Structures are given as structure tokens and as C-alpha cells.
C-alpha positions as CSV (number, residue, x, y, z in Angstrom):
1,M,0.0,0.0,0.0
2,S,1.3,3.5,-0.9
3,A,0.3,7.1,-0.7
4,S,0.2,9.7,-3.5
5,G,2.3,12.9,-3.6
6,P,6.0,13.8,-3.4
7,L,8.1,11.8,-1.0
8,C,9.9,13.2,2.1
9,S,13.1,15.0,1.1
10,Y,15.0,13.4,4.0
11,C,14.0,9.8,4.2
12,G,12.7,9.4,0.7
13,R,10.2,6.8,1.8
14,A,7.1,8.4,3.4
15,P,4.9,11.0,1.6
16,A,5.7,14.7,2.4
17,H,3.2,16.2,4.8
18,G,1.0,18.9,3.2
19,G,3.1,21.5,1.5
20,F,6.2,20.7,3.5
21,S,9.3,19.0,2.2
22,Y,9.4,16.4,4.9
23,C,7.0,13.8,6.1
24,S,7.2,14.7,9.8
25,R,9.0,16.8,12.4
26,T,11.4,14.0,13.0
27,C,12.8,14.1,9.4
28,G,12.6,17.9,9.5
29,R,14.8,18.1,12.6
30,A,17.2,15.5,11.3
31,A,17.6,17.4,8.0
32,A,18.1,20.7,9.9
33,S,20.8,19.0,12.0
34,G,22.7,17.9,9.0
35,G,21.8,14.2,9.1
36,G,22.6,12.2,6.1
37,G,19.4,10.2,5.9
38,P,18.2,7.2,7.9
39,S,20.1,3.9,8.0
40,Y,18.3,0.7,7.1
41,G,20.7,-1.8,8.5
42,G,21.0,-4.0,11.5
43,G,24.5,-4.6,12.8
44,T,24.3,-5.4,16.5
45,S,22.2,-2.4,17.5
46,Y,19.6,-3.0,20.2
47,G,17.7,0.2,19.1
48,S,14.1,0.5,18.5
49,Y,12.0,-2.3,17.0
50,D,8.4,-3.4,16.5
51,Q,8.3,-6.0,19.2
52,Y,5.2,-7.6,17.7
53,D,6.0,-7.2,14.0
54,D,4.0,-9.4,11.7
55,D,7.1,-9.8,9.5
56,D,5.3,-8.0,6.6
57,D,8.1,-5.7,5.6
58,D,7.8,-3.1,2.8
59,G,11.4,-1.9,3.2
60,P,14.7,-3.3,2.0
61,P,16.0,-6.6,3.4
62,A,17.3,-6.5,6.9
63,A,21.0,-6.8,7.6
64,G,20.5,-9.3,10.4
65,P,18.0,-11.9,11.3
66,N,14.5,-10.8,12.2
67,Y,13.2,-13.4,14.8
68,N,9.7,-13.1,13.4
69,G,9.1,-9.8,15.0
70,Y,10.8,-10.5,18.3
71,P,13.8,-8.5,19.5
72,G,16.8,-9.6,17.5
73,Y,20.3,-8.7,16.4
74,G,20.0,-6.1,13.7
75,G,17.4,-6.1,11.0
76,Y,14.0,-4.5,11.4
77,G,10.4,-5.5,11.1
78,G,7.5,-3.8,9.5
79,G,7.3,-1.3,12.4
80,Y,11.0,-0.5,12.8
81,N,11.8,3.2,13.4
82,P,15.4,3.8,12.4
83,T,15.5,7.1,14.3
84,G,14.5,5.7,17.7
85,G,11.3,4.9,19.4
86,Y,8.3,2.9,18.2
87,D,4.6,3.7,17.6
88,T,2.9,2.8,20.9
89,T,-0.6,3.5,19.6
90,G,-0.4,3.3,15.9
91,G,-1.3,7.0,15.6
92,Y,1.3,8.7,17.7
93,D,5.1,8.5,17.2
94,T,6.8,9.1,20.5
95,T,9.9,10.6,18.9
96,G,8.6,12.3,15.8
97,G,5.4,14.0,17.0
98,Y,1.9,13.4,15.8
99,D,1.7,11.2,12.7
100,P,-1.1,12.4,10.4
101,Y,-1.0,9.1,8.5
102,G,-1.4,6.9,11.6
103,N,-4.5,5.5,13.1
104,S,-5.6,3.6,16.2
105,T,-5.2,0.2,14.6
106,G,-1.6,0.3,13.8
107,G,-1.4,2.3,10.5
108,Y,1.4,3.8,8.5
109,G,3.8,5.3,11.0
110,N,5.9,8.4,10.0
111,Q,9.1,6.4,10.1
112,G,7.7,2.9,10.2
113,Y,8.3,1.9,6.6
114,G,5.8,-0.9,6.8
115,W,2.5,-2.1,8.1
116,G,3.0,-3.4,11.6
117,Q,0.5,-4.6,14.2
118,Q,-0.6,-2.4,17.0
119,Y,2.0,-2.4,19.9
120,Q,0.6,-3.9,23.1
121,Q,2.2,-3.6,26.5
122,P,3.5,-7.1,27.4
123,P,1.7,-8.5,30.5
124,T,3.5,-8.9,33.7
125,P,4.5,-12.6,33.9
126,T,2.9,-14.5,36.8
127,V,4.2,-17.8,38.1
128,D,2.1,-20.7,39.1
129,P,2.7,-21.0,42.9
130,T,2.4,-24.8,42.7
131,L,5.5,-25.1,40.4
132,C,9.0,-25.8,41.6
133,E,10.8,-22.5,42.4
134,H,13.9,-23.5,40.5
135,C,12.9,-25.2,37.2
136,F,9.4,-23.8,37.1
137,A,8.4,-26.9,35.1
138,R,7.4,-29.5,37.6
139,P,5.1,-29.4,40.7
140,K,6.5,-28.8,44.1
141,H,7.0,-31.9,46.2
142,G,4.7,-31.8,49.2
143,T,5.3,-28.7,51.3
144,H,8.8,-28.1,49.9
145,K,9.7,-25.3,47.6
146,Y,11.2,-27.6,44.9
147,C,10.1,-30.6,42.9
148,G,12.9,-32.8,44.2
149,R,16.4,-33.1,45.5
150,T,17.9,-32.3,42.2
151,C,16.4,-28.8,42.0
152,G,16.8,-28.3,45.8
153,S,20.6,-29.1,45.6
154,A,20.9,-26.9,42.5
155,A,19.3,-23.9,44.3
156,K,21.5,-24.5,47.4
157,N,24.6,-24.6,45.3
158,G,23.8,-21.3,43.6
159,V,22.7,-22.6,40.2
160,P,20.6,-19.9,38.6
161,P,16.9,-20.8,38.3
162,R,15.3,-21.1,34.9
163,Q,13.2,-18.2,33.5
164,P,9.7,-18.5,34.9
165,P,7.1,-18.9,32.1
166,S,4.4,-16.3,31.5
167,S,0.8,-17.3,32.4
168,S,-0.5,-15.2,29.5
169,S,-1.5,-17.0,26.3
170,Q,-2.2,-13.8,24.4
171,I,1.2,-12.2,24.0
172,S,4.5,-14.1,24.4
173,T,7.3,-12.0,25.7
174,Q,9.8,-14.6,24.4
175,P,9.7,-16.6,21.2
176,P,9.4,-20.4,21.8
177,S,12.1,-21.1,19.3
178,F,14.6,-19.0,21.3
179,P,14.3,-20.2,24.9
180,T,17.6,-18.9,26.2
181,P,17.8,-15.3,27.5
182,F,17.6,-12.6,24.9
183,G,21.1,-11.8,23.7
184,V,22.5,-15.3,24.3
185,P,22.1,-17.5,21.2
186,A,20.7,-21.0,21.8
187,K,23.3,-23.8,21.7
188,P,23.2,-26.3,18.9
189,C,21.8,-29.8,19.5
190,K,24.6,-32.2,20.6
191,I,23.7,-34.8,17.9
192,A,26.2,-34.5,15.0
193,R,24.9,-33.1,11.8
194,C,21.7,-31.8,13.5
195,N,21.3,-28.1,12.6
196,R,18.6,-27.4,15.2
197,T,19.1,-25.7,18.5
198,E,18.7,-27.2,22.0
199,E,15.3,-27.3,23.7
200,S,14.9,-25.6,27.1
201,G,18.6,-26.0,27.9
202,S,18.5,-29.8,27.6
203,G,21.4,-30.0,25.1
204,Y,19.1,-31.6,22.5
205,C,16.5,-30.4,20.1
206,S,13.9,-33.2,20.8
207,A,13.1,-36.2,23.0
208,A,14.2,-38.5,20.2
209,H,17.7,-36.9,20.1
210,R,17.9,-37.0,23.9
211,R,17.5,-40.8,23.7
212,Q,20.0,-40.9,20.9
213,G,22.5,-38.9,23.0
214,V,22.3,-41.7,25.7
215,R,22.8,-44.4,23.0
216,D,25.8,-42.5,21.6
217,G,27.3,-42.1,25.0
218,L,27.1,-38.3,25.1
219,D,25.3,-38.3,28.4
220,P,24.8,-40.9,31.2
221,A,21.3,-42.4,31.3
222,C,18.7,-42.1,34.0
223,L,19.3,-44.9,36.4
224,Y,15.6,-45.7,36.5
225,C,14.3,-45.7,32.9
226,K,17.8,-46.1,31.4
227,D,16.4,-44.3,28.3
228,M,16.7,-40.6,28.7
229,P,19.7,-38.4,29.9
230,R,19.7,-37.0,33.4
231,D,18.2,-33.6,34.0
232,S,21.3,-32.2,35.6
233,P,25.0,-33.2,36.3
234,K,24.2,-34.0,39.9
235,S,21.0,-35.9,39.3
236,L,20.6,-39.7,38.8
237,F,17.2,-39.3,37.0
238,C,15.8,-37.8,33.9
239,G,13.1,-36.0,35.8
240,T,10.6,-36.0,38.6
241,K,8.6,-38.9,37.2
242,C,11.4,-41.4,37.3
243,S,12.8,-40.0,40.6
244,Q,9.4,-40.4,42.2
245,S,8.8,-43.8,40.7
246,A,12.2,-45.0,42.1
247,T,11.3,-43.7,45.5
248,N,7.9,-45.3,45.4
249,A,9.6,-48.6,44.6
250,G,12.1,-48.3,47.4
251,P,13.9,-49.9,48.9
252,V,15.5,-50.8,45.6
253,L,19.0,-51.2,44.1
254,L,19.8,-49.4,40.8
255,E,23.0,-50.4,39.0
256,V,25.4,-47.7,38.1
257,P,27.2,-48.6,34.8
258,T,31.0,-48.8,34.7
259,S,31.0,-45.9,32.2
260,D,29.1,-43.6,34.6
261,P,31.1,-40.8,36.3
262,R,29.5,-42.0,39.6
263,F,31.1,-45.4,39.2
264,T,34.5,-43.9,38.6
265,D,34.0,-41.6,41.7
266,V,33.1,-44.5,44.1
267,A,35.7,-46.9,42.7
268,G,38.3,-44.1,43.0
269,Q,37.5,-43.4,46.6
270,F,37.6,-47.1,47.5
271,K,41.1,-47.4,46.0
272,T,42.4,-44.1,47.5
273,A,41.0,-44.9,50.9
274,W,42.7,-48.4,51.0
275,K,45.5,-47.8,53.6
276,H,46.5,-51.4,54.4
277,T,49.6,-52.9,52.8
278,S,47.5,-55.4,50.8
279,T,46.5,-54.6,47.2
280,P,43.0,-53.1,47.0
281,P,40.6,-55.4,45.2
282,R,38.9,-54.3,41.9
283,V,35.5,-52.7,42.3
284,A,33.3,-54.9,40.1
285,R,29.8,-53.3,40.5
286,V,28.3,-50.2,42.1
287,Y,24.6,-49.8,43.1
288,K,22.6,-46.8,44.2
289,I,20.4,-47.6,47.1
290,I,17.0,-45.9,46.8
291,L,15.2,-45.8,50.2
292,P,11.5,-45.3,50.8
293,Q,10.3,-41.7,51.2
294,S,9.5,-42.2,54.9
295,L,13.0,-43.2,55.7
296,M,14.4,-40.3,53.7
297,D,12.1,-37.8,55.5
298,S,13.1,-39.1,58.8
299,Y,16.8,-38.7,57.9
300,D,16.2,-35.2,56.6
301,T,14.5,-34.2,59.8
302,Y,17.4,-35.6,61.9
303,K,19.9,-33.8,59.6
304,R,18.2,-30.5,59.9
305,N,18.0,-30.8,63.7
306,L,21.6,-31.7,64.0
307,E,22.7,-28.8,61.8
308,A,20.5,-26.4,63.8
309,S,22.2,-27.4,67.0
310,G,25.8,-27.6,65.7
311,N,25.9,-25.0,62.9
312,F,28.5,-27.1,61.0
313,A,28.0,-25.3,57.7
314,G,28.9,-22.0,59.5
315,K,32.2,-23.7,60.5
316,G,33.2,-24.6,57.0
317,M,31.9,-28.2,57.2
318,E,29.2,-30.0,55.3
319,P,25.7,-29.4,56.8
320,A,25.2,-31.7,59.8
321,N,28.9,-32.8,59.4
322,E,27.8,-35.2,56.7
323,R,30.7,-37.3,55.3
324,R,31.2,-40.3,53.0
325,R,32.2,-43.3,55.1
326,W,32.5,-47.1,54.5
327,H,30.7,-49.9,56.4
328,G,31.6,-53.6,56.0
329,T,29.2,-56.3,57.2
330,R,28.0,-59.9,56.5
331,R,26.4,-61.0,53.3
332,T,25.0,-64.6,53.2
333,C,23.2,-64.3,49.8
334,K,24.4,-63.4,46.3
335,I,22.5,-60.1,45.9
336,G,24.4,-57.7,43.6
337,D,26.6,-60.4,42.0
338,D,25.1,-59.2,38.8
339,G,22.5,-56.7,37.7
340,K,19.8,-59.3,37.5
341,N,20.1,-60.6,41.0
342,L,18.8,-57.6,43.0
343,K,16.1,-59.2,45.2
344,F,16.5,-59.0,49.0
345,C,16.8,-62.3,50.8
346,N,15.0,-63.2,54.0
347,G,18.0,-64.6,55.8
348,A,18.2,-63.6,59.5
349,Q,22.0,-63.5,59.3
350,C,22.3,-61.5,56.0
351,S,23.1,-58.1,57.4
352,V,23.4,-56.6,53.9
353,C,19.8,-57.3,53.1
354,L,18.6,-56.3,56.5
355,I,20.3,-52.9,56.1
356,L,18.9,-52.5,52.6
357,K,15.4,-53.2,53.7
358,N,15.3,-51.3,57.0
359,S,18.4,-49.1,57.1
360,Y,20.7,-49.2,60.1
361,D,19.3,-50.0,63.6
362,V,21.5,-49.9,66.7
363,K,19.5,-52.7,68.3
364,F,21.0,-55.1,65.7
365,A,24.5,-53.7,66.1
366,A,27.4,-55.6,67.6
367,V,29.6,-54.5,70.4
368,G,32.8,-53.0,69.0
369,M,36.0,-51.3,70.2
370,F,34.0,-48.4,71.5
371,G,30.9,-50.3,72.6
372,K,27.7,-51.1,70.9
373,G,27.0,-48.9,67.9
374,I,27.1,-48.5,64.1
375,Y,30.7,-48.3,63.0
376,T,31.9,-46.6,59.8
377,S,35.4,-45.7,58.6
378,A,37.1,-43.3,56.2
379,T,39.4,-46.2,55.4
380,S,38.0,-48.7,53.0
381,S,40.5,-51.4,53.9
382,K,39.5,-51.1,57.6
383,S,35.8,-51.6,56.8
384,D,36.8,-54.5,54.5
385,T,37.9,-56.5,57.6
386,Y,34.3,-56.6,58.7
387,T,32.9,-58.1,55.5
388,R,33.3,-61.6,56.8
389,G,34.4,-63.0,53.5
390,A,32.4,-63.8,50.3
391,A,28.9,-65.4,50.5
392,P,28.7,-69.1,49.7
393,G,29.0,-69.6,45.9
394,S,30.0,-66.0,45.3
395,Q,33.3,-64.5,44.3
396,Y,32.4,-61.0,45.6
397,K,32.3,-59.2,48.9
398,A,29.9,-56.3,49.6
399,M,30.5,-53.0,51.3
400,F,28.4,-49.8,51.9
401,L,29.4,-46.3,51.2
402,N,27.3,-44.1,53.4
403,R,26.8,-40.4,54.3
404,P,26.4,-40.5,58.1
405,D,25.9,-37.3,60.1
406,S,27.8,-37.0,63.3
407,T,29.3,-34.5,65.8
408,P,33.1,-33.8,65.4
């Protein structure tokens, strides 16, 4: 669409206003100040733009990408004003004065060079109070602020939370194809030869490529479904669903593959902590023990109370003075000899299965050097002396790596 009559002597794009040489006061002032005409390029300017452009440009091609009307690097949309500002009502230019060609439905702006949509003030985003306060994607767990231990630990360790989504379905303040903060380009999908960008910071463009990433060894698999990559470096699961399913199934053993960083970590600590003169045995298998939620809640309460009374974190220690310690005991069955033999036995003398099913209980503890109690050690070779040898028909011995809380 165009207008009849001579064009503005300055911009050469919009019709001159009435008997004047320029289309508006903006061009008139620019010409009077010796300006050389407007620039139609992009570069990396974050100047003015039509935030809700319908991508229906009448002007020359943009020098940079136009993210379908959203703020982008360079380029301009149908409502771009190269001299600054944008038309907030369609009929009034905030930098160039009244626009006689504008109208209340987003008409032809005096420096707009195109037909754009009416600008609307983006709504203030509101956050669903039932969502996790770190990922803003999954519901909170019970009365806690986070959906699970993964997000809770991330928040505690200072990992920035994800951007909360807007509750408005009318106007999006961020394009769905560009989920990272404005000004930070989205990373490419990890799969080779895929030219798409990652989805929501997952490292992959789709669920199919997330699964392929696990098959290709790019990321360790969720210990529960063994299909999808984990949702964070410190997590063992792909998300809340698998984490909750594992807890609901507890007590249960989940095998940690030898290629997993967790396996390397545990095996490395076992070897480093072996202080006796004998050669440390090879770690054949590592399992993650998933306890029922009731036991974990009881432990968390004890841990919070201990930290509140001792203020260990304030003294430079782990909260509640939690440390990784070894515990050796008797195993009379062959549980854990391979990944298929993970059922607990009912033997009254199999301390391994009793601990797995019920956790530690002082009433079942033996009397040791310092009296009756549950003994753990930072030295793996010391705890090994309490393993009582391999179970009948098995070539392996079993040992626990715990995180007990204690006073110094």
C-alpha cells in the first residue's frame, strides 16, 4: 500500500506532509541538524524495533535476522523506526510528534516503513505457585519449595533458576524457538549433523535426540528408565517422574554402569582410601540404594535438627557434618553379584539385606571397640575387615558407602 504525492526530502520513503518538504517533524529536525538520511541496517544495535512485528516488511531486506518480529540482532520489522522509538498507539510517534497518517489500529507510521501490528504492552508474567521454584516446570514436592532433591541441591549450590514462564496466552514475551535469555544464542543440538538448537537448555532439540544422546554415550542415562539423559549433572534421574517412581519402589537397588562418572567416583574413593599394605581389590559393581520416602524424610529431619544445634555449615563443614564413610558387614546371599540378582533375601543372618530393607538399627549392632553402635570408617581397607568373606557360591564381597551425620 502506498500514498500519492511527493516523498519526504529526507527519508525518501514516506509522503511529504501537506506543503512541507518532509513527512514529519522527525525528518525535518534530522535534516536541519545535517543528518545524512536514515540507516536501514542492523548490525548489533539494540535500538528500536516493533516487538510484535507481523514480518510483513515493505522496506529493503534487513542486515541481520528478524526473529519473526521479536527483539533480535540487527534487522528490522514492519514497524521499525530507524531514528529511535516505536509507535505505541499506531497513531502517535513518541519521537517524531503526531503522525497524520497513523490510526488507532496500527497504521502507517511516519518512520515505520511498513505495516505493523498495534503495539501492546506485554503483560507482567505471573508464576504458578504450585510449580518448583527452581525449574518452574514440575510441581513442588509436598510442602517443599522444589520438585525434588535435584532442584533443591541446584538452588542450594547457587545454580541460577530457569526463566519463569508467562501465564498469558495472548502475548508471548519470548519466542518459543529462542528459549535462552535474549542476547544469548541458543546452543546447537549435541547430535552430530543436526542443525537445530537445543530445547529448554537440555542440550538436545527433541526427545528423540535426547534418547540418541544416551545411546551414543554423550550423556549418562537415567538410572531408573535407562532411556533418557539425566536432568542435571548432579542428578541420577531424567526428571521428577522417574525420581518419584524409584522412591515409590524403594527400597531398591539401581545399578550404576561402569561408564558412569558415579562409578568412577566411588571406585576411585575405594582405592584411594585403602590404607592397608595389601593390594586393593577391583570394584566390580556399584549400586545406588533408593530408600522409601518415609526413611528419607526421617533422615532429613534428623539432619536439619543436627545442623540447627551444631551450625556445622557455618564452621566450613558439610551441613550436619555429613561425610562419606565405609561400612563392612556380613552377606549370606548373592544379591548384587550381577545386575539381574537384586532381590533381597529373608535370611536372618544376612546383614546386607537387613540394612537394605530397614536401614541401620542400633539394636542389631554388635559391640565393637568403643561399645555397641554402628561403625563406619574413612578407610575402605578397615571396613573390609568386617565383611566376613564372600557369600557361599559368590566371588564377591559387599560394602556400603554411606553419608552419616555426626558430631566432630
